N, C-alpha and C positions, 0 to 999 in steps of 0.2 A: 727661882734660880735658873732652871731649865724646864721649859714647857713645850711639849710636842703634841700636835693635834692632827689626827687623820693623815699620817705621813705615808705616802705611796712612792715606790721607786721601782722602775723596770729598767733592765738592760736588754734591749731588743725584746725578745719574747719571754725573757726570764724575769718573773715577778719576784723581787727580793724583799720589799717591804709592802705590807698589805694593810694600810690603815692603822699604823702604830700610834697609840696615845700613851704619853708618859709625862708625868709631872714630878719633878724633883725639886721640892721646896726647901728641904732641910740640908744643912751642911753635914758631911760625913762621907763614908766610903761605900760606893755602890758598885757591885760587880755585875757586869752585863754578860750573861752566860747564854749558851746555846750550842748545838752541834754545828759542824762545818756547813756553811751555806745558809745559816739561819738568818743572816742579815746584820750581825753584830758590827762588823767593820763598816758596812754601808751606813748603819745608823750613826756611828761615831763620826764618819767623814761628812755626813749630812749636818751634824751639829757644828762641825768645824767649817762648813761651807765649801768643802772640797768635792762634795757630790751634791748636785742640784736635784731635789725631789721632783717627781712629776705632779704631785699634789700634796697639799698639807702645809702647815705652818710650824716654824721653829722659833721660839723666843728664848734668848739667853741673856740673863741679867737685864731683862726689860727691853732688849733690842730684838727686833725681827730680823732674822738673818737674810731676808730678801732685800731689805732696804738700807741696812746699816752694818757694814763689815767691820767697823771699829771694835766690836765686841771681841773679835778674835785676839786682840791685844791682851785680853784678860784671861786667856787660856794658855796653859803650858801643855805640850803634847809629846808623847813618846809613841812613834809609829811602830807597828809590828815589824815592818821591814823598812829601814832607813837607807835610802840610796843617795849617799853623798859621793862627790867626785873622788875616785880612788887615789888620785895623785896628790890630794891635799894632805898635809900633815895634821895630826890631831890638834896641835896647838893653833894652827891656822884655821881649822874648822871652828874651834871654840871662839876665836876672835871674830871670825866672820859672822857667826850667829849672834854674838853680842852686838856687833855693828848693825846687823839687819834689824834686830829688835829695838835698837836705839835706847837700851836700858843700861844704866850704870849698876853693874852687879860684880861683886868681888867674891861671890860664893863659889865660883868655879874652882878656885884653889883649894877650898875646904873639901869639895867633892872629889877632886883629883887625888888628894891625899887619902880620903876615906876609901876609895876604890883602887888605890895603889896603881894609878895610871901614870905616875911621874916618868917612869922609864920609857913610856910609849909616846910622849908628847912630840918628839921629833921624827916619829915613824909615820909613814903614809897610811891612810885609811885602808887602802887595798892590800896592805901587807899584814893587817891585824887578824887575829883569830876571831871567830864568831862571838866568843864570850867577851873579849876585850872590846869589840865593836859595841856590844850591848852596854858595857860599862860607860863608854863614851856617850851613847845615846841617853843613858840615865843622867849623866852629868848635864847634858844639853837640856833635858826636860826639867831638872830640878834647880838649875842655877838662877832662875828668876823667881818671882814671888807673886804669881797671879792667883786670883781667887778660885779658879777652876783648873784642875789637873786631870788630864786624860792619859791613861796608860794602857796601850794595846799590847797584850802579852809581854809584860815587863820582865818576867822571870826567865825568858828564853836564853839558854846558854850560860846562865850564871852559876858559878861555883857556890858551895854552901856558905862560905864566909860572906861573899857579896850578896847572897840572898838574904842573910840576916841583916846586913846593912840596909838593903832595900826596904825590908819590912819596917825597920826602925825609922827610916826616912819618911815612909808613908804615914806612919803614926804621928810623927812630928808635924807633918803638913796638916793632918787632920786636927791636931791640937791648936793649930793657928786659925781654925775655923773655915777651912777650905772644903769645897765640894770636889770629890775625887771619883772619877769613873775608871773602872778597871775591867779589862777582859782577860780571861785566863782559862786554860784547860786543866790547870792544876788545882783540883778541888780542895786539897789540904791548905793550900795558900789562900784560896778564896774564903774558906771557913775561918781561917785565923784572922784575916784582916778586915773582912767586909762587915758593914752594918746592915745592909740590905742587899738582896739580889734581884735582878731583873732578868727573867728567863725568856729568851726569844726562840720561837719555833715556827718554821714555815712563814717567816716574815711578820709575825705578830707576837705580842707579849702574852704569855700563858701564866705567868706568875710574877708578882712584885710584892716583896715583903721581907721579913727577917728570916734567917735560917731556922730559928725556933718555930716560926709560924709555918714554914714549909714542912718541917718534920711533923708538926701537929696535924696538918691537913692530910699528909700522905700516910700517917701512922707509922713512920719509919724513924728509927733512932739514928741511923747512919746517914750522913749528908749525901754521899754518893748514891745510895739507894733511893733517897728521897728525890734526887734529881732524875734518876732513872724512871721513877713513877710518872714524872711529867711527860717523858718521852713515850711511855707505854700508854698512859691514860689520856693525855692531851686535854684534860679538863680540870686540872687542879685549881 
């Protein structure tokens, strides 16, 4: 599904990824974790082709991202920070994304109702609160039906009811047989939804496996304490 070999990325003198190797063959929910600056967003953007690595290979659904960009049509993406034109109305933005994707999808209406965005459709993006913008971003990410779904900090700004809807949506997409990559700093959310975690530290992967396996290796019953052990020991 996703295979990454010896991935390196520098931004000037700053080494962000240092020979990352990652193989995701099974469908399910994978949480990509790590402290700020560990390379999570760079790794995701490399998979998406938004960042070009200095060295290494990325294969997604059998396509090498250096030579075949069409694989990106099979990925739905929710960015951590979505910068859309502030003068666009919500409804205009949704129609624009549908036109750009060239996909016939009517799921947007279902999602609009689920996240109670009907009253904001004629409002400009620049006039929305952070939480409402995030709901719009979720609608844009989930209204298509691609086999890979990438969610970068999807819980940001969500109220409790919207968070419940998001968790249910993620589980429904998993039930369809999708591969879902998630980044989040909310460990309770990660523990609830993820099948496996991938922990990045100093530009490389220090753990990949289930939460149960991590707890067993670190001898910690608490997930957050188990994560802390990776940061302390760096050899889990």
